[in-house]
N, C-alpha and C positions, 0 to 999 in steps of 0.2 A: 308551770310551777310543780315542784315535786309533790306527789301525793303524800299525805301523812301516813305513818306506819299504821295508825289505827285503821285508816281506810283500806290500806293494802292488805292487812293481815286478818282483820276481823269482820269483813263485810259479808261473810256467809250468813244466810238467813234460814237455812234448813235446820230442823230439829233432829238430834241424834240420840241414840240410846245412852243410858248412863255409863255403859262400858265402852264408850267411844273415845279414842285418843283425841279426835277432832273436837269433841266437846270439853274434854277434861283439861287440856293444856292451856296455860295462860299465854302461850305464843302460838303461832301458826304451826300446824302439824303437816309435815311433808314426807315425800317418798320418792326415791329414784326408781324409774321403771324401765322395763324393756321397751325398746322403740316400737314394738309390735303389740302393745297393750290393746289396741283397738281390735285385734284378732282373738282376744282371749276373754270373752264375756264371763267365763267362770271366775275370773279375778275381780270383776267389777264390784260385787257387793262388799268384799273386804276393803277394797280401795275407797269406795264411796263412804263407807261407815267411819273410817279412821283418818282420812287424809284430805287436806284442802289444797295443797300445793304438790305439783308433780314435776320431776326433772327427768328428761330423757337421758338414758345412759350414754348413747353414742351418736345419734343421728344429727346433732347440731354442732358437733366438733368440726374444726376446720378441715381435717383430712376427709371427713365424710361429706361436707357441704361443697368444698371447692378443691377437689383432688388435683386438678390441673388448672392453669391460668384460664379464666373465663369459662370453665366447665362447672356448672352449678348442678348439684343434685339435691333438690329441695322437696322431693315427693315425701320423703320420710318425715322431715320437720313439719310440712304442711299437714300431713295426716295426724301427727301427734297433737298439734295445736288444735285442730278441728275436733279431735276426740275429746280433749280437755274442755274445750268450750261447750261441747254437747253435754258434758257431765258437770258443768259449773265448777270446774277445777282451774286454779291459776297455774301458769307455767313458769318454771325457772329455766331460762335459756342457758345451756351449758355446752360449750363455753366459746367465747369469741376469739381469745388468744390463749393458746396453751404454750407456755414458755419453755418448751423442751424441744430439742432438735428432732427426736424420734417421734414427736407428736405434731410437728408442723410439716405440711407438705414441702418437699425439698425445693419445689419451684419458687416458693416465696423468697428463698435466699439467693437465687441465681439471677444474673442479668447477662444472658448469653453465656459466654465461657468464663465470666468473672463473677465474683460475689456481688450481690446487689448492694448498692450504696444505701446510706441511711435514707436519703430522699425517696429512692425507689421502694425500699421496704416499707416505709411509713405510708407511702401512697397506696401500696397494695393492701396494707392493713386497713387503711381508711375505706377503700373500696369494699373490702370484705365486711367490715362493720356496718357501713352504710347499707349494704345489701341486706344483711341479716336483720339488723335492728329496724331498719326502715320497713322491710317486708312485714314484720310482725308487730309494728307499732300499734299500741292499744290492745294487742292480743297476748303479748308476753309482758308480765308485770315486773319481772326481775331478771337480770342477766349476771351470770358469772363472767365478768369482763376479762380479767386476766387470771390464769390458773397456774399455780406452782412456779412462781418466778424466783423464789428464795433458794439459795444454795443450801445443800445439806453439809453437815460437818463443819460449820463455821463459815467465815467470810461474809458475803453480803448477798449478791444476786447470783443465780445459777448461770454458768457459762453456756451461752447459746448463740445461734446466729442473730437473735434479737439483740443481745447485749453487746456482741462484737461489733455490730453495725451502728447501734443506737444508744448504747449505754442504758441508763435508767429511763431515758426519755420515752421509749416505746410504751411504757406502762402509763405514764401520765397522758400521752396522746390517745391511747386506747380508751381511757375513761372520757376524755374530751370528745372524741368522735362518737362514742356511744350516747353520751348525754345530748349531743347535738341532734343525733338521729331520733331520739325519743326522750324529751325532757322529763316525762313523767315516770320513766322506768327507774326502779331501784337498782343501783349498780354496786357490785360486790367484787372485792379481791378475795380469792379463794386459794387455800394452800393446805398442806398436811404437816403435822408435827409443829405447827407454828404456835402452839400453846406451850411448847417445851422451853426450858431455860436455854438460852443461847439463841435459838431460832426465834423465840418471842422478841428478843431485842432487835434482831434483824428486821422483823416485821414492823416493829414500832418505829425503827429508823426509816423504813420505806414509807410508812404512812405519814410520818412527819414531813418527809421530803415531798410526797405527793400533795399534802395539804399546802405546803409552802408554794408549790407551783399552781395552786388553785384547782387541782384535779378533783372532779366531783365523785369521790369515793364515799358511798353511803353506809356500807357495812363490810364486815370481814367474815369470811367463811372459814370455820375450823372444821376440817373434814371429819375427824372423830372416828377413824378406823382403828379401833382399839383391840388389844389382845387380853384375854382373861388373865387376871392377877397382875396386870401391868397397866392399869388405867391411871393416868397421871392427874389424880384429883387435885393435888396441891398446886401443880403447875397450871392446871386449867383455871383454878380459882384466881391465881395471880393474873392470868391473862384477861379474865372477865373484868377484874378490877381495873387493870390498865386500860382496857378499851372503854370502860365506863368513864374513866378520867379523860380519855381522848374524845369523849362524846361521839363514839361510833357504836352502831348496833352490831350484834353478833348473830350469825346464823351457824348452827351446827349442821353442816351441809350434807354429810354422807355417813351417818352414824351406823356402826355395828360393833359387836364384840365377838371376835374370833375365838372359838373354843379350842383351836389347835394352834398353839403359839408358832409364829412364823419368822420371828426376828433373826434366827440364825441363817436364814436363807441368804441374807446379804453380808453376813460376817465373813471375814478372812477371804475377801475377794471371790466370794461365791464358791468356795471349795467344798461346801456341804450340800450342794444341789443334788447330787446323785443319791446321797444318803437320805435327804429329806423328801425327795420325790417318791419314796416308798412308804412314807408315813401316812397312814389312813386309819387311825385307831377306832373311829366310830362309824365304820362302814355299815354296820348293822343296827345303828341307833346310838343316841347319845345317852350315857349313863345318867340316872336321876341326880346323882350327887354333883355332876358337872353342870347340869341345867340349874340346880339349886344355887350353885356358886355364881353362875352367870346372872341369875335373877337378883341375888344380893348385890352384885356389882352394878347392874343396871339401876337398881333402886337407889344406891348411893349416888350414882351419877345424876339421876333426876332430882334427888334431894338437893344436890348442889345447884342444879339448874333453877330449882324453885326459889333460890335465894336471889336470883338476878332476873326477875321478870321485866325489869326496866331496861335490861341490856340485851337479852335474848329475844330476837324477833321471830325466829323459826327454828325448829328442829326437824330435820329430814333424815329418815332412815334410808340406807342404800340397799334397795330392793324390797319387795313386798313381803316375801316369806323365804324361809330357809332354802327351799328348792330352787329359788331364782337367784340366790346370792352369788355375786362375783367371786366370793371366797371359796366356792366349790372348785374353782379353776385357777385362782391366783394365790400365790405365785406357783403352785403346783396343784394337780388335780387330787382332790380328796372330798369326802362327804362332810359338809360343815353345817353348823347350826348357830349362826351369828345373830339372828333377828328375834323379834317378839312372837312370830307366828311360825308354826311348823309347816311341813311340806303339803299338808292338806289345808293350810290356811287357818288352823285352829290355834287359839291362844296357848302360849307356853307359860311356864312359871315366871319367866321374865316379864311377860305382859301383865300378869296378875300383880307382880311386885311393883311395876311401874305405875299401874293404875292405883294401887293402894297409896303410893307416895303422892301421886297427883291429887287424890281426893281426900287426903288427910290434911286438916287445917294446919297451916304453918304458924309457929309461934312468932310473935312480934319481938 
């Protein structure tokens, strides 16, 4: 029987200081972490004070866990899970199926010299899910089952080896297999930009179809990789309302606010890459006025979240502090400041603003 959200997300019994995200949020507080967090005890106090859920950045992805048929590399996931258990942290398994060709091991799609049939591909997916979910049954509370299956720029599903062989069926089957392997795990469909007009409708169509098939989807992940001055507050609220109406929980799965806008990187077929790869405006520190703007926008975002405590089950930041953020390297290398804590793990204006929002009584 599926555990209740109350049990899943609010079972921690430790007492934390008044300036703790873990204590202040009405939802579970989470963070994405380097796979080697167990080797960095200097990060543990910050982690333990503020977060209850941890997501490994890379070590549980299909390419990392089964790069070749029958070749399993599980030392990293094993170590991550044991570290989390030793610190009374709950693990989000990320992810079982990544619906992109460049993120799926090529062997999945091949059957000798020919493309794998639907039957072969689904059997491989089932074996992978059975192995991963079964191995960590009772030790991983939550799984991102399918990641990023929706198409960008309109349409419906992303073109991939999965859709070419199986159509939409692979998504429903992934959830069925995961639920069978651990009936108590919370199962999530995770994507990016799925709060935006257009892609939101694609997502709702997919969720309705999965529900019609009886697929056990329990929550939707909104990644929340935002850029300063471009946070889609209105679209996000529309999405929270739509998912409330669909009786689905939401997790904000990978939250950050980039202070160096990156949108042009993908414009005009990538013709701006060389120009943008030289942009590094804050190499010697982020100006106070930028940090203040970021803080205001984080506060506005959390003010919105505060309106939907019945919908939002978890908010996870993507990385622990600015020095560890993936946005220092993606999509080009620069010094970035997207999180609530600086490179020394000290609170930034954004943290103060978020805590003020969380601890201010909301009007009814």
